[in-house]
N, CA and C atoms as an extended XYZ file, in Angstrom:
183
Properties=species:S:1:pos:R:3:atomname:S:1:resname:S:1:resid:I:1 pbc="F F F"
N       -33.062      -48.917       80.316 N   UNK     1
C       -33.586      -48.175       81.443 CA  UNK     1
C       -34.619      -49.042       82.163 C   UNK     1
N       -34.248      -49.600       83.301 N   UNK     2
C       -35.130      -50.480       84.062 CA  UNK     2
C       -35.767      -49.786       85.251 C   UNK     2
N       -35.807      -48.475       85.228 N   UNK     3
C       -36.371      -47.719       86.331 CA  UNK     3
C       -37.894      -47.793       86.256 C   UNK     3
N       -38.532      -48.218       87.379 N   UNK     4
C       -39.987      -48.289       87.440 CA  UNK     4
C       -40.467      -47.557       88.673 C   UNK     4
N       -41.619      -46.924       88.546 N   UNK     5
C       -42.182      -46.201       89.680 CA  UNK     5
C       -42.807      -47.184       90.662 C   UNK     5
N       -42.546      -46.949       91.945 N   UNK     6
C       -43.146      -47.735       93.018 CA  UNK     6
C       -43.254      -46.852       94.255 C   UNK     6
N       -44.175      -47.179       95.123 N   UNK     7
C       -44.309      -46.457       96.379 CA  UNK     7
C       -43.053      -46.661       97.212 C   UNK     7
N       -42.591      -45.612       97.848 N   UNK     8
C       -41.378      -45.701       98.656 CA  UNK     8
C       -41.661      -46.418       99.968 C   UNK     8
N       -40.775      -47.309      100.330 N   UNK     9
C       -40.910      -48.017      101.607 CA  UNK     9
C       -40.179      -47.285      102.723 C   UNK     9
N       -39.237      -46.413      102.369 N   UNK    10
C       -38.431      -45.745      103.380 CA  UNK    10
C       -38.751      -44.262      103.534 C   UNK    10
N       -39.107      -43.587      102.460 N   UNK    11
C       -39.367      -42.153      102.490 CA  UNK    11
C       -40.864      -41.915      102.334 C   UNK    11
N       -41.602      -42.134      103.421 N   UNK    12
C       -43.043      -41.951      103.335 CA  UNK    12
C       -43.575      -41.270      104.581 C   UNK    12
N       -44.603      -40.473      104.382 N   UNK    13
C       -45.319      -39.828      105.480 CA  UNK    13
C       -46.701      -40.457      105.621 C   UNK    13
N       -47.374      -40.688      104.503 N   UNK    14
C       -48.700      -41.322      104.522 CA  UNK    14
C       -48.635      -42.669      103.801 C   UNK    14
N       -48.384      -42.637      102.513 N   UNK    15
C       -48.400      -43.881      101.747 CA  UNK    15
C       -47.137      -44.120      100.929 C   UNK    15
N       -46.248      -43.148      100.836 N   UNK    16
C       -45.026      -43.311      100.067 CA  UNK    16
C       -45.121      -42.836       98.635 C   UNK    16
N       -46.219      -42.171       98.283 N   UNK    17
C       -46.398      -41.705       96.906 CA  UNK    17
C       -45.370      -40.635       96.564 C   UNK    17
N       -45.267      -39.601       97.374 N   UNK    18
C       -44.320      -38.512       97.100 CA  UNK    18
C       -42.879      -39.009       97.149 C   UNK    18
N       -42.580      -39.872       98.106 N   UNK    19
C       -41.241      -40.450       98.185 CA  UNK    19
C       -40.917      -41.287       96.963 C   UNK    19
N       -41.877      -42.037       96.464 N   UNK    20
C       -41.680      -42.838       95.259 CA  UNK    20
C       -41.450      -41.983       94.027 C   UNK    20
N       -42.213      -40.897       93.909 N   UNK    21
C       -42.028      -39.975       92.781 CA  UNK    21
C       -40.647      -39.334       92.860 C   UNK    21
N       -40.251      -38.927       94.057 N   UNK    22
C       -38.942      -38.309       94.236 CA  UNK    22
C       -37.813      -39.286       93.903 C   UNK    22
N       -37.933      -40.523       94.332 N   UNK    23
C       -36.915      -41.535       94.007 CA  UNK    23
C       -36.858      -41.792       92.510 C   UNK    23
N       -38.014      -41.846       91.864 N   UNK    24
C       -38.069      -42.124       90.428 CA  UNK    24
C       -37.385      -41.024       89.618 C   UNK    24
N       -37.656      -39.751       89.987 N   UNK    25
C       -37.091      -38.641       89.235 CA  UNK    25
C       -35.768      -38.137       89.803 C   UNK    25
N       -35.303      -38.707       90.921 N   UNK    26
C       -34.028      -38.316       91.499 CA  UNK    26
C       -34.046      -36.908       92.084 C   UNK    26
N       -35.127      -36.564       92.763 N   UNK    27
C       -35.232      -35.235       93.350 CA  UNK    27
C       -35.598      -35.327       94.823 C   UNK    27
N       -35.631      -34.202       95.498 N   UNK    28
C       -35.948      -34.154       96.916 CA  UNK    28
C       -37.443      -34.380       97.116 C   UNK    28
N       -37.796      -35.237       98.066 N   UNK    29
C       -39.210      -35.544       98.304 CA  UNK    29
C       -39.973      -34.355       98.865 C   UNK    29
N       -39.290      -33.427       99.520 N   UNK    30
C       -39.959      -32.235      100.039 CA  UNK    30
C       -40.546      -31.403       98.900 C   UNK    30
N       -39.818      -31.299       97.787 N   UNK    31
C       -40.334      -30.561       96.629 CA  UNK    31
C       -41.589      -31.218       96.064 C   UNK    31
N       -41.609      -32.526       96.024 N   UNK    32
C       -42.783      -33.250       95.523 CA  UNK    32
C       -43.960      -33.043       96.467 C   UNK    32
N       -43.705      -33.086       97.771 N   UNK    33
C       -44.777      -32.858       98.750 CA  UNK    33
C       -45.346      -31.452       98.639 C   UNK    33
N       -44.478      -30.470       98.438 N   UNK    34
C       -44.936      -29.094       98.263 CA  UNK    34
C       -45.793      -28.977       97.006 C   UNK    34
N       -45.384      -29.632       95.930 N   UNK    35
C       -46.171      -29.619       94.693 CA  UNK    35
C       -47.560      -30.212       94.926 C   UNK    35
N       -47.643      -31.322       95.651 N   UNK    36
C       -48.943      -31.928       95.933 CA  UNK    36
C       -49.809      -31.006       96.783 C   UNK    36
N       -49.218      -30.307       97.733 N   UNK    37
C       -49.991      -29.369       98.560 CA  UNK    37
C       -50.505      -28.212       97.710 C   UNK    37
N       -49.672      -27.696       96.815 N   UNK    38
C       -50.099      -26.616       95.928 CA  UNK    38
C       -51.245      -27.092       95.036 C   UNK    38
N       -51.130      -28.308       94.492 N   UNK    39
C       -52.210      -28.847       93.668 CA  UNK    39
C       -53.480      -29.066       94.484 C   UNK    39
N       -53.321      -29.471       95.722 N   UNK    40
C       -54.470      -29.678       96.593 CA  UNK    40
C       -55.164      -28.358       96.905 C   UNK    40
N       -54.403      -27.316       97.179 N   UNK    41
C       -54.983      -26.011       97.482 CA  UNK    41
C       -55.592      -25.346       96.253 C   UNK    41
N       -55.073      -25.680       95.071 N   UNK    42
C       -55.575      -25.106       93.827 CA  UNK    42
C       -56.817      -25.808       93.306 C   UNK    42
N       -57.226      -26.857       93.913 N   UNK    43
C       -58.367      -27.654       93.473 CA  UNK    43
C       -58.193      -29.048       94.020 C   UNK    43
N       -58.906      -29.972       93.488 N   UNK    44
C       -58.831      -31.328       94.022 CA  UNK    44
C       -57.906      -32.239       93.214 C   UNK    44
N       -57.183      -31.683       92.245 N   UNK    45
C       -56.312      -32.507       91.399 CA  UNK    45
C       -55.242      -33.223       92.212 C   UNK    45
N       -54.626      -32.532       93.152 N   UNK    46
C       -53.589      -33.148       93.979 CA  UNK    46
C       -54.131      -34.303       94.792 C   UNK    46
N       -55.314      -34.137       95.348 N   UNK    47
C       -55.937      -35.192       96.153 CA  UNK    47
C       -56.212      -36.433       95.319 C   UNK    47
N       -56.850      -36.251       94.175 N   UNK    48
C       -57.203      -37.410       93.342 CA  UNK    48
C       -55.982      -38.075       92.734 C   UNK    48
N       -54.970      -37.281       92.363 N   UNK    49
C       -53.733      -37.873       91.835 CA  UNK    49
C       -53.058      -38.720       92.906 C   UNK    49
N       -53.015      -38.219       94.143 N   UNK    50
C       -52.392      -38.951       95.244 CA  UNK    50
C       -53.140      -40.252       95.511 C   UNK    50
N       -54.463      -40.187       95.583 N   UNK    51
C       -55.280      -41.377       95.851 CA  UNK    51
C       -55.104      -42.415       94.747 C   UNK    51
N       -55.140      -41.986       93.482 N   UNK    52
C       -54.966      -42.932       92.375 CA  UNK    52
C       -53.593      -43.584       92.389 C   UNK    52
N       -52.551      -42.796       92.636 N   UNK    53
C       -51.208      -43.384       92.701 CA  UNK    53
C       -51.078      -44.329       93.885 C   UNK    53
N       -51.688      -43.994       94.998 N   UNK    54
C       -51.650      -44.845       96.189 CA  UNK    54
C       -52.290      -46.197       95.898 C   UNK    54
N       -53.393      -46.196       95.176 N   UNK    55
C       -54.120      -47.431       94.872 CA  UNK    55
C       -53.439      -48.230       93.766 C   UNK    55
N       -52.973      -47.558       92.722 N   UNK    56
C       -52.508      -48.261       91.526 CA  UNK    56
C       -51.016      -48.607       91.515 C   UNK    56
N       -50.204      -47.850       92.228 N   UNK    57
C       -48.755      -48.061       92.160 CA  UNK    57
C       -48.343      -49.274       92.995 C   UNK    57
N       -47.377      -50.033       92.496 N   UNK    58
C       -46.878      -51.167       93.288 CA  UNK    58
C       -46.043      -50.676       94.458 C   UNK    58
N       -45.951      -51.496       95.469 N   UNK    59
C       -45.143      -51.170       96.643 CA  UNK    59
C       -43.690      -51.541       96.368 C   UNK    59
N       -42.775      -50.694       96.794 N   UNK    60
C       -41.347      -50.960       96.649 CA  UNK    60
C       -40.919      -51.961       97.707 C   UNK    60
N       -40.176      -52.965       97.316 N   UNK    61
C       -39.756      -54.014       98.260 CA  UNK    61
C       -38.432      -53.722       98.870 C   UNK    61
């Protein structure tokens, strides 16, 4: 299994984090974006998770 998480270069609105997660798990990026919004509205977990992934994840080439 050579699948690695990376920021999406094609499916991105801000930084490609949600698109990268969706590509990694083989799901629709809209569902991932909705999950991040729910986490953001429920507290700051969604915001900090997004920022950390944006900074730490490699960019997809």
